[in-house]
N, C-alpha and C positions, 0 to 999 in steps of 0.2 A: 504493499500500500504506499502511496506517496505521502509524505509527511504533511503536505498542504492541501489535502485532498478535499476537505471540506467547502474551502472557497475557490476550489479550482474550476476553470470553464469545462473541463473535460471530465468531472468527477462522476457524473450518471454514469457515462461510457465506461470509465475505469473500473468502477465498482461493480456494475451490472455484466460488464463483458470480457474483461481481462483475468486471466488465471496468472498467477506468480509460478513460475517453473523454474528452478534453479537449474543453471546450465543450458537453457533454452536460448535460441536466437530466432528471431523472427524478422523477414525482411520488412524494412519499414514502408515500402510501397504496400505492401500485403496488410500490415496493421492499418495503415492509413484508408485502405480499400475497405477494410471490415468497419472502420469507423464511420466511413460515408454511407455504407449500407446500413449501419444501425440507425444513424441519424435520419435518413430517408425513410426508414420503416417507422420512425416515430414522428415524422413531419418536422423535425428540428432543423435549424440552419445550421450546417457543418462550417466549421472554421477551415480556411485554406490550409493547404499541404505544409507550406512552411511554418505557418502558424501553428499547426499541429505537432511537427517535430520539435519547434522552439518550446513548446509547453511541456514536452516530455523530454527535453535535452539530456538530463541526467540519465537516461537509458538508453541513449543513441552511442553507437559507437560505428565508424567509418572503417571500411576494409577496402582499400582501392578506391573505386568509384562506387561501390555501393554503401548503402547504410542498414544496419539493423538495430531492433529493439533487443536489450539484452533480459534474461529472465523473465519473459512474459511471453504469453500466446493469446489468440482470441480463445474465450472459452464457448462452451457448447450454447449458451444464450445468445451468442453474437453470430450475426450472419457472416458466412465465410470464414467458421471456425475450423475449417479444414487446412488453413495456412499457419504457418509457423510450427509444422511439424518435422522440420528439419533436427536432426540429432545434432547435439552440442559438438563443436570441433573448436580448432584453434585459429584465432584469426588475428 
């Protein structure tokens, strides 16, 4: 759980859709896509991609030209929950 979750713009998405999984990495584009689907399903205006990445910056790691979120994946309640199923590896 993010320490500032209570007042955070993505609090509902994070609380209802994200699973903490130690060692997991999820492509940033996959997690953002899950967020877009989640927001659309609720009729919520989604934040832009860069804003989304900025809001969860402490979870982002860059590897070459790709970005990943560490230790999280979309949960079963989230549209697109099949993303993030890559096994942990070294980056």
